[in-house]
C-alpha positions as CSV (number, residue, x, y, z in Angstrom):
1,M,-12.8,30.9,-21.3
2,K,-11.3,32.3,-18.1
3,F,-11.0,30.8,-14.6
4,Q,-8.8,31.0,-11.5
5,V,-7.9,27.9,-9.5
6,E,-5.7,26.9,-6.6
7,R,-2.4,25.6,-7.7
8,G,-2.3,22.4,-5.6
9,P,-5.6,20.8,-6.6
10,F,-5.1,21.9,-10.2
11,T,-1.6,20.5,-10.5
12,E,-2.7,17.2,-9.0
13,A,-5.7,16.9,-11.3
14,V,-3.7,17.8,-14.4
15,S,-1.0,15.3,-13.6
16,W,-3.5,12.6,-12.8
17,A,-5.5,13.1,-16.0
18,A,-2.4,13.4,-18.2
19,R,-0.6,10.4,-16.8
20,T,-2.0,8.0,-19.4
21,L,-1.4,10.2,-22.4
22,P,0.6,8.3,-25.1
23,S,4.2,9.4,-25.6
24,R,3.8,8.9,-29.4
25,P,0.2,9.6,-30.2
26,A,-1.2,8.4,-33.5
27,R,-3.0,11.7,-33.9
28,A,-2.0,15.2,-32.6
29,E,-5.3,15.7,-30.7
30,L,-4.7,12.5,-28.7
31,A,-1.8,14.2,-26.9
32,G,-4.3,16.8,-25.7
33,L,-5.9,17.4,-22.3
34,M,-9.4,18.8,-22.5
35,I,-10.3,21.6,-20.1
36,D,-14.0,22.2,-19.7
37,A,-14.8,25.1,-17.5
38,K,-18.4,25.3,-16.1
39,S,-20.1,27.1,-13.3
40,G,-18.0,26.6,-10.2
41,E,-15.8,23.7,-11.5
42,I,-13.6,22.5,-14.2
43,H,-13.4,19.1,-15.8
44,L,-10.0,17.8,-17.0
45,S,-10.1,14.8,-19.3
46,T,-7.9,12.7,-21.6
47,F,-8.8,9.8,-24.0
48,D,-6.7,7.7,-26.5
49,F,-9.5,5.2,-27.5
50,E,-8.1,2.7,-25.0
51,T,-8.2,4.5,-21.6
52,S,-9.9,7.7,-20.5
53,A,-9.5,9.8,-17.4
54,Q,-11.6,12.7,-16.0
55,A,-10.9,14.8,-12.9
56,T,-13.2,17.4,-11.5
57,I,-12.1,20.2,-9.2
58,T,-13.7,23.5,-8.0
59,A,-12.7,26.8,-9.6
60,N,-13.7,30.4,-9.9
61,V,-15.0,30.4,-13.4
62,A,-15.4,33.9,-14.9
63,T,-16.1,32.7,-18.5
64,P,-17.1,29.1,-19.3
65,G,-15.5,27.4,-22.2
66,K,-13.7,24.3,-23.5
67,I,-10.2,24.0,-24.9
68,L,-7.7,21.3,-25.8
69,V,-4.0,21.7,-24.9
70,N,-0.9,19.5,-24.7
71,G,-1.4,17.6,-21.5
72,K,2.2,16.6,-20.7
73,I,3.5,20.2,-21.2
74,L,0.7,21.6,-19.0
75,A,1.5,19.0,-16.3
76,D,5.2,19.9,-16.4
77,I,4.4,23.6,-16.1
78,T,2.0,23.4,-13.3
79,K,4.4,21.3,-11.2
80,A,7.1,23.9,-11.5
81,L,4.9,26.9,-10.6
82,P,5.0,28.6,-7.2
83,N,2.2,27.8,-4.7
84,K,0.0,30.7,-5.8
85,P,-3.4,30.8,-7.5
86,I,-3.3,30.1,-11.2
87,T,-5.3,32.1,-13.8
88,I,-6.0,30.6,-17.2
89,E,-7.5,32.6,-20.1
90,V,-8.0,31.8,-23.7
91,T,-7.3,34.4,-26.3
92,G,-7.7,33.3,-29.9
93,N,-5.8,30.1,-30.4
94,R,-3.5,30.6,-27.4
95,V,-3.9,29.8,-23.7
96,E,-2.4,32.2,-21.3
97,L,-1.4,30.7,-17.9
98,T,-0.5,33.2,-15.1
99,C,0.8,32.4,-11.6
100,D,2.2,35.2,-9.5
101,R,4.9,36.7,-11.8
102,S,5.1,33.6,-14.1
103,N,3.4,33.7,-17.5
104,F,3.1,31.0,-20.1
105,L,1.4,31.0,-23.5
106,L,0.4,27.6,-25.0
107,P,-1.1,26.9,-28.4
108,T,-4.5,25.2,-28.4
109,I,-5.0,22.0,-30.3
110,P,-7.8,21.8,-32.8
111,D,-10.5,19.6,-31.2
112,E,-12.8,18.9,-34.2
113,N,-11.7,15.3,-34.4
114,Y,-11.2,14.8,-30.6
115,P,-13.0,11.6,-29.6
116,A,-16.0,11.9,-27.2
117,L,-15.3,10.5,-23.8
118,P,-16.9,7.1,-23.2
119,N,-19.6,6.9,-20.6
120,L,-18.9,4.9,-17.4
121,P,-20.6,1.5,-17.5
122,Q,-23.5,1.2,-15.1
123,S,-23.4,-2.3,-13.7
124,G,-21.1,-2.9,-10.7
125,G,-20.6,-2.1,-7.1
126,T,-18.3,-0.5,-4.5
127,V,-15.3,-1.6,-2.5
128,N,-12.9,-0.2,0.1
129,A,-10.3,1.9,-1.7
130,I,-7.3,0.7,0.3
131,E,-8.3,-2.9,0.2
132,F,-8.9,-2.8,-3.5
133,A,-5.6,-1.0,-4.3
134,N,-3.6,-3.5,-2.2
135,A,-5.3,-6.5,-3.8
136,V,-4.7,-5.2,-7.4
137,S,-1.0,-4.4,-6.5
138,A,-0.5,-7.9,-5.0
139,V,-1.9,-9.6,-8.1
140,A,-0.4,-7.3,-10.8
141,T,3.1,-8.3,-9.8
142,A,2.5,-11.7,-11.5
143,A,1.1,-10.3,-14.8
144,G,3.0,-10.8,-18.0
145,M,4.7,-8.0,-20.0
146,D,4.8,-9.8,-23.4
147,S,2.3,-7.9,-25.7
148,T,2.3,-10.9,-28.1
149,L,0.5,-12.9,-25.4
150,P,-2.3,-10.4,-24.4
151,M,-4.1,-12.9,-22.3
152,L,-1.2,-12.9,-19.9
153,T,-0.9,-9.1,-19.6
154,G,-4.3,-8.8,-17.9
155,I,-5.9,-9.2,-14.5
156,K,-8.8,-11.6,-14.6
157,V,-11.7,-10.4,-12.5
158,E,-14.3,-12.8,-11.4
159,I,-17.4,-11.6,-9.5
160,S,-19.9,-13.8,-7.8
161,G,-22.3,-12.0,-5.5
162,D,-20.3,-10.1,-2.9
163,S,-17.0,-11.9,-3.7
164,L,-14.5,-10.3,-6.1
165,T,-11.5,-12.4,-7.2
166,L,-8.4,-11.1,-9.0
167,A,-5.9,-13.3,-10.7
168,A,-2.8,-12.8,-12.9
169,T,-0.1,-15.0,-14.4
170,D,2.9,-14.9,-16.7
171,R,3.2,-18.7,-16.9
172,Y,6.0,-18.8,-14.3
173,R,3.9,-17.6,-11.3
174,L,0.3,-17.0,-10.5
175,A,-1.2,-14.6,-8.0
176,V,-4.8,-14.8,-6.7
177,K,-6.6,-12.6,-4.3
178,E,-10.2,-12.6,-3.1
179,I,-11.9,-9.6,-1.4
180,K,-15.4,-8.7,-0.5
181,W,-17.3,-5.9,-2.2
182,T,-20.8,-4.5,-2.2
183,P,-22.5,-5.2,-5.6
184,D,-25.5,-3.3,-6.9
185,N,-27.1,-6.7,-7.4
186,N,-26.3,-9.6,-5.0
187,K,-26.9,-12.1,-7.8
188,I,-24.3,-10.6,-10.1
189,E,-22.1,-13.1,-12.0
190,L,-19.4,-11.6,-14.1
191,Q,-15.9,-12.2,-15.6
192,A,-13.6,-9.7,-17.3
193,L,-10.0,-9.4,-18.3
194,I,-8.5,-6.0,-17.6
195,P,-5.1,-4.7,-18.8
196,A,-3.0,-5.1,-15.6
197,R,-1.1,-1.9,-16.1
198,N,-4.3,0.2,-16.5
199,L,-6.0,-1.4,-13.5
200,N,-3.0,-1.1,-11.3
201,D,-2.5,2.6,-12.2
202,A,-6.1,3.4,-11.6
203,A,-6.1,1.6,-8.2
204,K,-3.0,3.3,-7.0
205,T,-4.4,6.8,-7.8
206,I,-7.8,6.4,-6.2
207,A,-9.0,9.4,-4.2
208,G,-11.4,8.8,-1.2
209,D,-12.3,6.0,1.0
210,S,-14.3,3.9,-1.5
211,V,-14.2,3.1,-5.2
212,R,-17.0,2.2,-7.6
213,I,-16.2,-0.4,-10.2
214,T,-18.5,-0.9,-13.1
215,F,-18.5,-3.2,-16.2
216,S,-20.1,-3.0,-19.7
217,T,-22.4,-5.8,-20.6
218,E,-21.5,-8.4,-23.2
219,E,-24.2,-7.0,-25.5
220,E,-22.4,-3.6,-25.8
221,D,-20.1,-2.9,-28.8
222,V,-17.2,-1.7,-26.7
223,R,-16.6,-3.5,-23.4
224,L,-15.2,-1.3,-20.7
225,V,-14.4,-1.3,-17.0
226,G,-14.9,1.9,-15.1
227,V,-13.2,3.0,-11.9
228,E,-14.7,6.0,-10.1
229,S,-13.6,7.6,-6.9
230,T,-14.0,11.1,-5.4
231,G,-13.6,13.6,-8.2
232,R,-12.0,11.1,-10.6
233,K,-13.3,8.7,-13.3
234,T,-11.4,6.4,-15.5
235,T,-12.2,3.8,-18.1
236,S,-10.3,1.1,-19.9
237,R,-11.1,-1.3,-22.7
238,L,-11.3,-4.9,-21.7
239,L,-8.9,-7.4,-23.3
240,D,-10.5,-9.7,-25.9
241,A,-8.5,-12.8,-24.9
242,E,-9.0,-16.1,-23.1
243,F,-7.3,-16.2,-19.7
244,P,-5.8,-19.5,-18.7
245,K,-7.9,-21.8,-16.5
246,Y,-5.8,-21.1,-13.5
247,K,-7.8,-22.8,-10.8
248,T,-6.6,-26.2,-11.9
249,L,-3.0,-25.1,-11.2
250,L,-3.6,-24.5,-7.5
251,P,-2.8,-27.5,-5.4
252,T,-5.5,-28.7,-3.1
253,E,-3.1,-30.3,-0.5
254,S,0.6,-30.2,0.4
255,S,3.0,-32.6,2.0
256,T,5.3,-29.9,3.5
257,V,4.4,-26.6,5.0
258,V,7.2,-24.2,6.0
259,T,6.6,-21.1,8.2
260,I,9.3,-18.5,8.2
261,D,9.9,-14.8,9.0
262,T,8.9,-12.9,5.9
263,Q,11.5,-10.1,6.3
264,S,14.3,-12.4,7.1
265,L,13.6,-14.5,4.0
266,T,13.2,-11.4,1.8
267,D,16.5,-9.9,3.0
268,S,18.3,-13.2,2.6
269,V,17.1,-13.8,-1.0
270,K,18.1,-10.2,-1.8
271,R,21.6,-11.0,-0.6
272,M,21.7,-14.2,-2.6
273,A,20.7,-12.2,-5.7
274,L,23.9,-10.2,-5.4
275,V,25.9,-13.1,-6.8
276,A,23.1,-14.7,-8.9
277,E,23.1,-13.9,-12.6
278,R,19.9,-12.4,-14.1
279,N,17.0,-14.9,-13.6
280,A,19.4,-17.4,-12.0
281,P,17.8,-19.5,-9.3
282,V,18.3,-19.4,-5.5
283,R,18.4,-22.9,-4.1
284,C,16.5,-23.7,-0.9
285,S,17.2,-26.7,1.2
286,F,14.6,-27.2,4.0
287,N,15.6,-29.5,6.8
288,N,16.0,-29.7,10.5
289,S,14.1,-26.5,11.3
290,E,16.1,-24.4,9.0
291,V,16.5,-23.5,5.4
292,V,19.9,-23.2,3.7
293,L,19.9,-20.8,0.8
294,T,22.6,-20.9,-1.9
295,A,23.3,-19.0,-5.1
296,G,26.0,-19.1,-7.7
297,N,28.2,-22.1,-8.7
298,G,31.5,-23.1,-10.1
299,D,34.2,-20.4,-10.4
300,D,31.5,-17.7,-10.2
301,P,30.8,-15.8,-6.9
302,T,28.7,-17.9,-4.6
303,A,26.8,-17.2,-1.4
304,T,25.2,-19.3,1.4
305,E,22.9,-18.3,4.2
306,V,20.9,-20.2,6.9
307,I,17.5,-19.1,8.4
308,E,15.6,-20.7,11.1
309,C,12.1,-21.9,10.2
310,E,9.3,-24.2,11.2
311,I,8.9,-27.3,9.0
312,N,5.8,-29.4,9.1
313,G,6.3,-32.5,6.9
314,E,9.3,-33.9,5.0
315,G,12.3,-31.8,4.2
316,L,13.1,-31.0,0.5
317,D,15.5,-29.2,-1.9
318,I,13.9,-26.8,-4.4
319,A,15.0,-23.7,-6.4
320,F,13.2,-20.5,-7.5
321,N,13.8,-17.6,-9.7
322,H,15.1,-15.1,-7.1
323,Q,13.2,-12.1,-8.4
324,Y,9.9,-13.9,-8.6
325,L,10.3,-15.1,-5.0
326,I,11.2,-11.5,-3.9
327,D,8.1,-10.1,-5.7
328,G,5.8,-12.5,-3.9
329,L,7.3,-11.8,-0.5
330,N,7.2,-8.0,-1.0
331,V,3.4,-8.0,-1.5
332,L,2.6,-10.6,1.2
333,G,1.8,-8.1,3.9
334,S,2.4,-10.5,6.8
335,P,5.3,-10.9,9.3
336,K,5.2,-14.6,8.7
337,A,5.2,-16.4,5.4
338,Q,4.0,-19.9,4.6
339,L,5.5,-22.0,1.8
340,M,3.5,-25.1,0.9
341,F,5.0,-27.8,-1.2
342,T,3.9,-31.1,-2.8
343,S,7.3,-32.0,-4.4
344,P,10.5,-30.3,-5.6
345,S,9.3,-30.5,-9.2
346,K,5.8,-29.1,-8.7
347,P,4.6,-25.5,-8.0
348,A,4.8,-24.1,-4.5
349,I,2.3,-21.9,-2.9
350,L,3.4,-18.8,-1.0
351,A,0.8,-17.4,1.4
352,A,0.5,-15.2,4.5
353,G,0.9,-16.8,7.9
354,G,-2.0,-16.1,10.2
355,E,-4.7,-13.7,9.1
356,A,-2.6,-10.7,8.0
357,N,-3.4,-11.1,4.3
358,P,-6.1,-13.8,4.0
359,N,-7.3,-15.2,0.7
360,Y,-4.0,-14.4,-1.1
361,R,-2.1,-17.1,-2.9
362,Y,1.1,-16.8,-4.9
363,L,2.0,-19.9,-6.9
364,L,5.6,-20.1,-8.0
365,M,7.0,-22.6,-10.5
366,P,10.3,-24.2,-9.3
367,V,13.5,-24.1,-11.4
368,R,14.8,-27.5,-12.3
369,L,18.0,-28.3,-10.4
370,T,20.8,-29.9,-12.4
371,G,23.8,-31.9,-11.1
């Protein structure tokens, strides 16, 4: 095998394909990146039985061929090379990489037991790439990290016709976002639980203006989600777990609605966090067209700050985990935030004011105040 390729596209493709490689692979070949050189293009792929990635770029292929090399090492090397064309040639069990006056020799990895890449599922549709990436990011912030509770580490995807709803929760907060997409079949009805980390990573690295999302059918032995954009394809296994019935948690009405400047509230909560211990609450007292925020107590450092706001309904005192509140505000995407309450002891809903980020709701459990 021998080919020459431009350094920029090659480096980007290698880094993208190698990003999901395990740091401690169960088998040596699972640390590998497969390079498949064909007429006029090369395919770079990785697969660890859970996630797969494949990138395709154009290249001047002199001799077609296929080899497996350590993906992370190759990614590190290509990032450090000068911006000159790269030539890769296989000699025996070594790969020679030449760029200008730099030369590297890498051993190949035996690929007899390398798993075959899974095929992308066929049933799905397309969606705007930026809108999809923003929706996934806004929801993923509420996903859990505890691997012993796999149902909470995923993003629930619910599809009904041209509506695609994403939801995630870690029991202390819940994020829900609905967007429109273009399905292959307008009568499609589907539910899937996707690892949040995998979906968020795939969404952030989309290339192009649109993305195609596909799902395996329930009859298939291995259930996958596929995400395909310009020159890039990735798959991830679906989680085999039962996501909580989250819709019953969303209040249908509220007794108090507060409208407040998003940036002012975000900055204020961040300042309160400077004196709040890890996971300590920030107390919010809404009354008389303002909110008084306080953090800390007793002999520890304390802080107080007042922000103007619009209050529709009765005033109330409530407390939130400061980091959870900041996370919700950071992904709101609106100059105005709306906080909707039913009582100080029940979940609050954070949403965008106006139409800046419609159909997004961030439910936040309050922290019980004592004393």
